[in-house]
C-alpha positions as CSV (number, residue, x, y, z in Angstrom):
1,Y,-20.8,6.2,21.8
2,M,-22.8,3.6,23.9
3,R,-20.4,0.9,22.7
4,L,-17.5,3.0,23.8
5,R,-19.0,3.6,27.2
6,H,-19.7,-0.1,27.5
7,R,-16.0,-1.0,26.8
8,E,-14.9,1.6,29.3
9,R,-17.2,0.1,32.0
10,H,-16.1,-3.4,31.1
11,A,-12.4,-2.3,31.4
12,T,-13.1,-0.7,34.8
13,Q,-14.8,-3.8,36.1
14,L,-11.7,-5.9,35.0
15,D,-9.4,-3.5,36.7
16,A,-11.5,-3.6,39.9
17,R,-11.3,-7.5,39.9
18,Q,-7.5,-7.3,39.4
19,V,-7.1,-4.8,42.2
20,F,-9.2,-7.0,44.5
21,E,-7.0,-10.0,43.6
22,V,-3.8,-8.1,44.4
23,F,-5.2,-7.0,47.8
24,H,-6.6,-10.5,48.6
25,E,-3.3,-12.2,47.7
26,L,-1.3,-9.8,49.8
27,Y,-3.7,-10.3,52.8
28,A,-3.7,-14.1,52.4
29,S,0.1,-14.4,52.0
30,G,1.0,-11.8,54.7
31,G,3.6,-10.4,52.4
32,E,5.3,-7.0,52.7
33,A,4.0,-5.2,49.6
34,R,2.7,-5.5,46.1
35,M,3.0,-3.3,43.1
36,Y,0.4,-3.1,40.3
37,E,-1.0,-0.9,37.6
38,T,-4.6,-0.1,37.0
39,A,-7.0,2.4,35.5
40,L,-9.0,4.9,37.5
41,R,-12.0,6.9,36.4
42,C,-11.8,10.5,37.6
43,K,-14.7,12.8,38.6
44,D,-14.5,14.6,35.3
45,G,-14.9,11.3,33.4
46,T,-11.3,10.9,32.2
47,V,-9.5,7.6,32.7
48,K,-6.0,7.7,34.2
49,K,-3.3,5.0,34.3
50,I,-2.1,4.6,37.9
51,E,1.0,2.8,39.2
52,S,0.5,1.8,42.9
53,I,2.2,0.1,45.8
54,V,0.0,-1.5,48.5
55,T,1.2,-2.6,51.9
56,L,-0.5,-4.2,54.9
57,V,-1.3,-2.1,58.0
58,R,-0.9,-4.2,61.2
59,D,-1.9,-3.6,64.8
60,A,0.3,-3.9,67.8
61,R,0.0,-7.7,67.8
62,G,1.0,-7.9,64.1
63,E,-2.5,-8.7,62.8
64,P,-3.5,-7.1,59.5
65,V,-6.1,-4.5,60.1
66,G,-6.1,-2.6,56.7
67,F,-4.2,-1.6,53.6
68,R,-2.1,1.4,52.7
69,N,-2.1,2.3,49.0
70,I,0.1,4.9,47.3
71,G,-0.4,5.6,43.6
72,R,1.0,7.9,41.0
73,D,-0.3,9.0,37.6
74,I,1.6,7.4,34.8
75,T,-0.8,8.2,32.0
76,G,1.7,10.4,30.1
77,R,4.5,7.8,30.4
78,K,2.2,5.1,29.1
79,E,1.1,7.2,26.1
80,M,4.8,7.9,25.4
81,E,5.6,4.2,25.6
82,Q,2.7,3.4,23.2
83,Q,3.9,6.0,20.7
84,Q,7.4,4.7,20.9
85,Q,6.2,1.1,20.3
86,T,4.0,2.3,17.4
87,L,7.1,4.0,15.8
88,R,9.2,0.9,16.3
89,D,6.5,-1.2,14.7
90,E,6.2,1.2,11.7
91,L,10.0,1.2,11.3
92,A,10.2,-2.6,11.4
93,Q,7.4,-2.8,8.8
94,A,9.1,-0.2,6.6
95,R,12.4,-2.1,6.7
96,K,10.6,-5.3,5.9
97,M,8.8,-3.8,2.9
98,E,12.1,-2.3,1.8
99,A,13.9,-5.6,1.9
100,I,11.0,-7.3,0.0
101,G,11.2,-4.5,-2.5
102,T,14.9,-5.0,-3.0
103,L,14.5,-8.7,-3.6
104,A,11.5,-8.2,-5.9
105,G,13.3,-5.5,-7.9
106,G,16.4,-7.7,-8.4
107,V,14.3,-10.7,-9.6
108,A,12.2,-8.5,-11.9
109,H,15.1,-6.7,-13.6
110,D,16.8,-10.0,-14.5
111,F,13.5,-11.7,-15.5
112,N,12.6,-8.6,-17.6
113,N,15.9,-9.0,-19.5
114,L,15.1,-12.6,-20.4
115,L,11.6,-11.7,-21.5
116,M,12.9,-8.9,-23.6
117,G,15.2,-11.3,-25.4
118,I,12.3,-13.7,-26.1
119,Q,10.0,-11.0,-27.2
120,G,12.6,-9.6,-29.6
121,Y,13.4,-12.8,-31.3
122,V,9.7,-13.7,-31.6
123,S,9.1,-10.2,-33.2
124,L,11.9,-10.9,-35.7
125,M,10.4,-14.2,-36.6
126,L,7.0,-12.6,-37.2
127,L,8.6,-10.0,-39.4
128,D,9.9,-12.8,-41.7
129,T,6.9,-15.1,-41.5
130,E,4.1,-14.9,-44.0
131,I,0.6,-15.0,-42.5
132,F,-0.3,-18.3,-44.0
133,R,2.7,-20.1,-42.5
134,S,1.6,-22.7,-39.9
135,H,3.8,-21.3,-37.1
136,Y,2.4,-17.7,-37.3
137,T,-0.5,-18.3,-34.8
138,Q,1.9,-20.1,-32.3
139,L,4.4,-17.2,-32.6
140,Q,1.6,-14.7,-31.8
141,A,0.5,-16.8,-28.8
142,I,4.1,-16.8,-27.5
143,Q,4.2,-13.0,-28.0
144,A,1.0,-12.6,-26.0
145,L,2.3,-14.8,-23.2
146,V,5.6,-12.9,-23.0
147,R,3.6,-9.6,-22.8
148,S,1.6,-11.1,-19.8
149,G,4.9,-12.0,-18.2
150,S,6.2,-8.5,-18.9
151,D,3.1,-7.0,-17.2
152,L,3.9,-9.0,-14.1
153,T,7.5,-7.8,-14.0
154,R,6.4,-4.2,-14.6
155,Q,4.1,-4.5,-11.5
156,L,7.0,-6.0,-9.5
157,L,9.3,-3.1,-10.6
158,G,6.6,-0.7,-9.6
159,Y,6.5,-2.2,-6.2
160,A,10.3,-2.1,-5.9
161,R,10.3,1.5,-7.1
162,G,12.6,0.5,-9.9
163,G,10.1,1.2,-12.7
164,R,10.8,3.8,-15.3
165,Y,8.6,6.9,-14.8
166,E,7.7,9.5,-17.5
167,I,6.9,12.4,-15.2
168,R,4.4,15.0,-16.4
169,A,2.0,17.3,-14.6
170,V,-1.4,15.5,-14.6
171,N,-4.8,16.1,-13.1
172,I,-5.9,13.2,-10.8
173,N,-9.6,13.9,-11.5
174,D,-9.1,13.1,-15.2
175,I,-7.5,9.7,-14.3
176,V,-10.2,9.0,-11.7
177,R,-13.0,9.6,-14.2
178,Q,-11.3,7.5,-16.9
179,A,-10.6,4.6,-14.5
180,A,-14.1,4.7,-13.0
181,D,-15.7,4.7,-16.4
182,M,-13.5,1.7,-17.5
183,F,-14.2,-0.2,-14.3
184,G,-17.9,0.6,-14.3
185,R,-18.4,-0.8,-17.8
186,T,-17.2,-4.2,-16.6
187,K,-18.8,-4.3,-13.1
188,K,-22.5,-3.3,-13.6
189,E,-23.4,-4.6,-10.1
190,I,-21.1,-2.0,-8.4
191,S,-22.1,1.7,-8.4
192,I,-19.3,4.3,-8.3
193,E,-19.9,7.7,-6.6
194,L,-17.4,10.5,-7.4
195,D,-16.9,13.6,-5.2
196,L,-14.0,15.4,-6.9
197,A,-12.6,18.9,-6.0
198,D,-13.0,21.4,-8.8
199,D,-9.9,23.3,-8.0
200,L,-7.6,20.3,-7.6
201,W,-3.9,20.9,-7.9
202,S,-2.0,18.9,-10.4
203,V,0.6,16.3,-9.5
204,E,3.9,15.6,-11.3
205,A,3.7,11.9,-12.0
206,D,3.6,9.1,-14.6
207,R,0.1,9.1,-15.9
208,A,0.1,5.4,-16.8
209,Q,1.4,4.4,-13.4
210,L,-1.4,6.5,-11.7
211,E,-4.0,4.8,-13.9
212,Q,-2.7,1.5,-12.7
213,V,-3.0,2.7,-9.1
214,L,-6.7,3.7,-9.6
215,L,-7.6,0.6,-11.5
216,N,-6.0,-1.7,-9.0
217,L,-7.8,0.0,-6.1
218,L,-11.1,-0.3,-7.9
219,V,-10.4,-4.0,-8.8
220,N,-9.6,-4.6,-5.1
221,A,-12.8,-3.0,-4.1
222,G,-14.7,-5.2,-6.6
223,H,-13.1,-8.3,-5.1
224,A,-14.3,-7.2,-1.6
225,M,-17.9,-7.0,-2.9
226,P,-18.6,-10.2,-4.9
227,G,-22.3,-9.6,-4.6
228,G,-22.2,-5.9,-5.6
229,G,-22.0,-2.7,-3.6
230,E,-20.8,0.9,-3.7
231,V,-17.5,2.5,-4.2
232,F,-16.9,6.1,-3.3
233,V,-13.9,8.0,-4.8
234,T,-13.0,11.5,-3.5
235,S,-10.3,14.0,-4.2
236,A,-9.2,17.2,-2.4
237,N,-6.3,19.6,-1.8
238,V,-4.7,19.3,1.6
239,T,-1.9,21.0,3.4
240,L,-0.2,18.7,5.9
241,E,1.5,20.1,9.0
242,P,4.6,18.5,10.5
243,S,2.4,17.0,13.3
244,E,0.2,15.3,10.7
245,V,2.9,13.4,8.6
246,G,4.3,11.3,11.5
247,G,4.5,7.6,10.4
248,M,3.8,8.4,6.7
249,D,7.4,8.9,5.6
250,I,6.6,12.1,3.8
251,E,7.4,15.8,4.4
252,A,5.0,18.4,5.4
253,G,3.5,20.5,2.6
254,R,0.8,20.7,-0.1
255,Y,-0.7,17.4,-1.2
256,V,-3.4,16.1,-3.5
257,K,-5.4,13.6,-1.5
258,F,-7.6,11.0,-3.2
259,A,-9.5,8.2,-1.5
260,V,-11.3,5.0,-2.5
261,R,-13.8,3.6,-0.1
262,D,-15.9,0.4,-0.6
263,T,-18.7,-1.3,1.3
264,G,-17.2,-4.7,1.1
265,V,-16.1,-7.4,3.6
266,G,-13.3,-5.4,5.1
267,M,-10.0,-6.8,6.6
268,D,-8.7,-7.8,10.0
269,E,-5.4,-6.5,11.4
270,S,-3.2,-9.4,10.2
271,T,-4.5,-8.9,6.6
272,R,-3.9,-5.2,6.7
273,E,-0.3,-5.7,7.9
274,R,0.5,-7.9,4.8
275,L,-1.7,-6.1,2.3
276,F,1.1,-4.6,0.3
277,E,3.4,-7.6,0.2
278,P,4.0,-9.1,-3.3
279,F,2.1,-12.3,-4.0
280,F,0.0,-12.0,-0.8
281,T,-3.7,-12.7,-1.6
282,T,-6.8,-13.5,0.4
283,R,-8.6,-15.2,-2.5
284,E,-9.1,-18.9,-2.2
285,K,-7.3,-21.4,-4.4
286,G,-10.7,-22.6,-5.7
287,S,-11.6,-19.2,-7.1
288,V,-10.1,-17.1,-9.9
289,R,-6.8,-16.1,-8.2
290,G,-5.0,-12.9,-8.8
291,T,-1.2,-12.5,-8.8
292,G,-1.1,-10.8,-5.5
293,L,0.8,-7.9,-7.2
294,G,-2.0,-5.3,-7.6
295,L,-1.8,-3.6,-4.2
296,A,1.9,-4.3,-4.0
297,S,2.4,-2.2,-7.2
298,V,0.1,0.5,-5.8
299,Y,2.3,0.8,-2.7
300,G,5.5,0.9,-4.8
301,I,4.1,3.5,-7.3
302,V,2.9,5.8,-4.5
303,K,6.2,5.6,-2.7
304,G,8.1,6.1,-5.9
305,H,6.2,9.4,-6.4
306,K,7.1,10.6,-2.9
307,G,3.6,9.9,-1.6
308,A,1.9,8.0,1.2
309,I,-0.9,5.5,1.4
310,N,-3.1,4.7,4.4
311,V,-5.6,1.9,4.9
312,Q,-8.5,1.8,7.3
313,S,-10.6,-1.3,7.5
314,E,-12.5,-3.6,9.9
315,P,-14.1,-6.9,9.2
316,G,-17.6,-6.3,7.8
317,K,-17.1,-2.6,7.5
318,G,-15.5,-2.1,4.1
319,A,-12.1,-0.5,3.5
320,L,-10.8,3.0,2.9
321,F,-7.6,3.6,0.9
322,T,-6.3,7.2,1.2
323,I,-3.4,8.4,-1.0
324,Y,-1.4,11.6,-0.7
325,L,0.8,12.8,-3.6
326,P,2.8,16.1,-3.7
327,G,0.8,18.9,-5.2
328,S,2.1,21.1,-8.0
329,Q,1.2,24.4,-9.7
330,V,2.4,23.2,-13.1
331,E,-0.4,23.1,-15.7
332,P,-1.3,19.5,-16.7
333,A,0.4,18.3,-19.9
334,R,-1.5,17.2,-23.0
335,L,-1.3,13.5,-23.8
336,P,1.2,12.7,-26.6
337,E,-0.1,11.2,-29.8
338,G,0.9,7.5,-30.2
339,E,2.6,6.1,-33.3
340,K,0.5,3.9,-35.5
341,D,3.1,2.4,-37.8
342,L,6.6,0.9,-37.5
343,V,9.2,3.6,-37.9
344,R,11.9,2.7,-40.4
345,G,15.0,4.7,-41.4
346,G,18.6,4.7,-42.5
347,E,20.2,6.6,-39.6
348,T,23.0,5.3,-37.4
349,I,21.9,4.3,-33.8
350,L,24.3,3.9,-30.9
351,L,22.9,1.1,-28.6
352,V,24.4,0.8,-25.1
353,D,23.4,-2.0,-22.7
354,D,25.3,-4.1,-20.3
355,E,23.3,-7.2,-21.2
356,E,24.6,-9.0,-24.2
357,S,21.3,-10.7,-25.0
358,I,19.6,-7.2,-25.1
359,R,22.3,-5.8,-27.4
360,N,21.9,-8.8,-29.7
361,V,18.1,-8.8,-30.0
362,V,17.6,-5.1,-30.1
363,G,20.5,-4.8,-32.6
364,E,18.9,-7.3,-34.9
365,M,15.5,-5.5,-34.6
366,A,17.0,-2.1,-35.5
367,K,18.9,-3.6,-38.5
368,A,15.6,-5.3,-39.6
369,L,14.1,-1.8,-39.7
370,G,16.9,-0.5,-41.9
371,Y,19.1,1.3,-39.3
372,R,22.9,1.1,-39.1
373,L,24.0,0.1,-35.6
374,I,26.9,0.6,-33.2
375,T,26.8,-1.3,-29.9
376,A,28.6,-0.8,-26.6
377,R,28.4,-2.5,-23.3
378,S,29.0,0.6,-21.1
């Protein structure tokens, strides 16, 4: 509060000097009139923006003897102009992020097709290679590298909202606890506090994608606290009114809100503006660098689920990421059991894909597993 009052007094002193300079310049030049804007503190303590015109008052001999100042309250107009500028900035940022997403999605789709071809042929070679063969280890290494590349393209597709989602009703609290437990085991120097609502609504979402969101937010918090610190994760049911969703690109209604707050180094405004861009990172080249895709994929996944994400941060004051996802009354689904072995069979499969390389490699893999195959390009 005292800092706020100090800033207000400082601003008033600056306005007083500017007004003095306007009056002094008018008196010195002998001009007709000057227009200026300033802030005035009213008796009730409020500050008003005033637009004024000042003229010299002269005596019968034409000598200046005083000033006449007429002002009008333009506080409402200034607030409206500021809101319009904020909306323009938000629209420009949204268009920029959409354009980057379109580019990233196009590159990721094409690159993913190449990786799928490489992965398929390596898998076929591994099926036919005995474990004692000299190339087996190298083939496994190629397969691991391809999977790493596939992870990157999956993050890019998540950012571009072009990823494939398997939508089920899930409970965010379960995902939060799982992610916090996994992260906590690897970062002993960081304590994680959970404050989760007991009656939390479910959300209809891709569980794996939301796990990625939580882990990326926790990893980002860890990078902001290299010497250790605290992370606070909360969840709650909220109902957003039309007046509360302005600038978030979501509709009013019922949402599940979860937030991740850290006690780290924080961010300045320029960093916050670029935070969700692919390949943007603040980590130095001399350190272990990330891909710059973690928060980009968070942004894309949240938007892909018709949600919104807000960031609040200042240098030295940590960061708060708040995410809103549409709430649902559908009961959370049970996790499907995973397959442990390769599934072989003699049935006939129709494979449709517009990429010839995909048709070829997937076709060979299906045949290697015993299936009959019919392929089509459309």
